[in-house]
N, C-alpha and C positions, 0 to 999 in steps of 0.2 A: 508094469511100474515104470519101466523106460520111457513107454509112450506118454505117460502121465507128467513125468519129468520133463520131457522134451516139449509137451504142449504148454506147460506152466513157464518153461523157459522162453518160448516163442511170445507167449502173451506179456511177459516181464520185459522183454526186449521190445515190442511194439509199444507197451505202455511208455518205457524211457524215451523212445523216439518221438512218441506223441507229446509228452510233457515238454521235450526239448524244442520241438517244433512250435508249440504254442507259447512257449517262453520267449522264442525269438521272434514270433509274429507279435506278441504284446509289446515285446521291447521296441520293435519296429514301430508300431502304432504309437506307442507312447513318445518315441523320439520324434515322429512326425507330428505329433499334437504340440509338443515343445517348441518344435521349429516354427509350426504356424502361428504359435502365441508370439514367439520372438518376432516373426516376421510383422505381426500386427502391431506390436509395441515398438517395432523398430523405427525410429526417426530420421529419415534420410531426406534432408530438403538442403540446397545450396545456402551460403550464407545470407544472400541478399533476400532469399524468401523467408528467413525467419525473422526479419526486421519488420517493426511496425513503426508508425509515427501516430502520436497521440495529441490531440488538444483538447482542452476543458475548461470549464468555470466551477469554482465552488465558493460556496457561502456558509458562513457558521456564527453560532453565538458563542462568545469567549468570555472568560472571566477578567475582570480588569485588575483584580488584585487590590490591595490596601491603597496603594500609591495613586492610581488612576480612578478610585471610585468617585462617583458623583457626590459632591460635598452641597448641602442645601444650607448650612449655617445653623441648623437646628439638630438637637440630639433626637435621634430617632430609633428606639429600641428594637423596631419592627422593620428596619431597613433591609434585612435580609429578604424580607416578603415582597420587595419590589425589585424585579429583577433589572428595571432600567437604571438602578444605582449602580450595580455591580456587574453588568454586562456590556458588551459592544458588539457591533456587527462587523466582520472581516471579510472582504471580497478578494478573490483571488483569479487570476487567468494563467493558465498552465500549458506548457508544452512538454513532450517527452519522446524519447527513443526506446523502443523495447526490442528485446530480443528472446526468442523462445527457445528454452533448452530442451524442451520436450513437448508433447501434446498437453501436458497438465500444468507446466508452470514455467515462468520466464523472469527475466530481470530486466529493470529499466534504470535510466538516468533521465533526469529533466530539471527543468527550472521554471521560473514564474515570476510574476509580479502581483504584490497585494497591497491593499490600502484599506485604511480605517481611520475614522475621525471620533475622537473622544473628548466629550466635554466634562472636565471636573467641576467646574462652575463657569459663570460668565466672564470671569478675567483669567481663566486657565483652561485653554482649548489647544488641543492637540492634532496634528495630522501626521499619521505614520505612513511609511512607504517600505515595504519589504520585499527583498529579492531573495528567494530561496532556491539552494540547489541541493538536489537529492539523488540517491540511489535507492532502488526498491526491489520488492519481490511481487510477482503478480500472478495470479491463477484465474479461473473462470469466476470465482466467487469472492476472491479476497486480494487486498492490495496493502502491503506495508511499505512505509517510507521513512527513511531516516535522513534528516536534511540538515544542512548549515545555512544560517539565514544571516544576510546583510541588511541592516535597517537604516533609516534616515526618519528623523523627528523634527517637526517644525511647531513651535509654539506660535499659534496665529494670532494672539492678541497681545497688546502691549505689558510688559517688556516682551519683545518678540526673542526667539532664540532658536538656533539649529543645533542638532546633535547626531551622532553617528553611532552605530551599536552594531554587535554581532550576537547570535545566539544559535539556539537549536530547536527542532521540532521533530517529533515522531508521531505518526498517524497511522491508524488502524482503520481499514474500510472494508466494508461489506457490500458487494456489488449485487444490487436487487435484480439488474439484468446488465445488458451490454452498455447501456448508456447511463444508467442512474445508479448511484452509490450513496451509503450513509457511512459516516466517518467519526471517529473519536480522535482527538490529536492532545498531545502534552509538549511543552517547551515553554521558553522565554527568550527575550531579547533585552539585553542590558545596554541602555543608552548613556553616553557621556558627551558633554558639550563645553565649549569654552565659557559659556555664560553661566554664573553661579546660581541664578535662579532656574528653579525647575529641573536642574539635573545633579546628579545622575538620577535616571528613572527606569523603572523595569516594566516592561510590557509582558504580560502573561500570555501564553499561546495554547491554554488549557481551555478546551471547548469541543463542542459537537456540531455537526453540520451535514451538508447533503455535496453532492458532486454531480455535474452532468459532462461527460466526456466521450470522446468517440475515437477509436483506434483505427487507423487507416493501414490495412494489410495489403501487400503486394499479392498480385494474382498467383494462386497456387500455394499461399502460405497459410499457416495455422490461424484460424480466427477465434 
């Protein structure tokens, strides 16, 4: 009986030691796995290697709004079927500086220059110039920008006039690849001028379009 009790005690002792050793080994392996994962996710680059410089062009179709809609002099109940009456094309060239927070996303600041010509009718033609300044969020597939816009407006036919404006623009962009993207934008610019004719006028920035851009990264930085 005593021999049986001794054997059972030894078995229990080795069982406890074995479980303890297994638990320590499992904990050690788990700790190593966590450390390796953290090491992979750790993002250690000097400040200058996180920076990138981007340049690009964007073009899009925007809604004119009621004030700048093309006027033909005739009532047309189906005018909404003709996009040429209520849309205009806006060109933009852009430059930005980006900073990668980690391998997945970063932030950017930038600016640009945009221009558009809108003809309401043959005696009411406009040339708009826009200077946007923005801050944004970037990732491999998405880009979101929130910007403040300064605007300049010229009436190019008699009576001519000049106006100045300010507004905002928010854009949401999906990157097809590293160069081409598609975007949706919302915004407006309100213009005022010394001349009473034509001003004030509101330019809408609600539209869709495409962008072509490239980001130059320093050697060893995140692409």
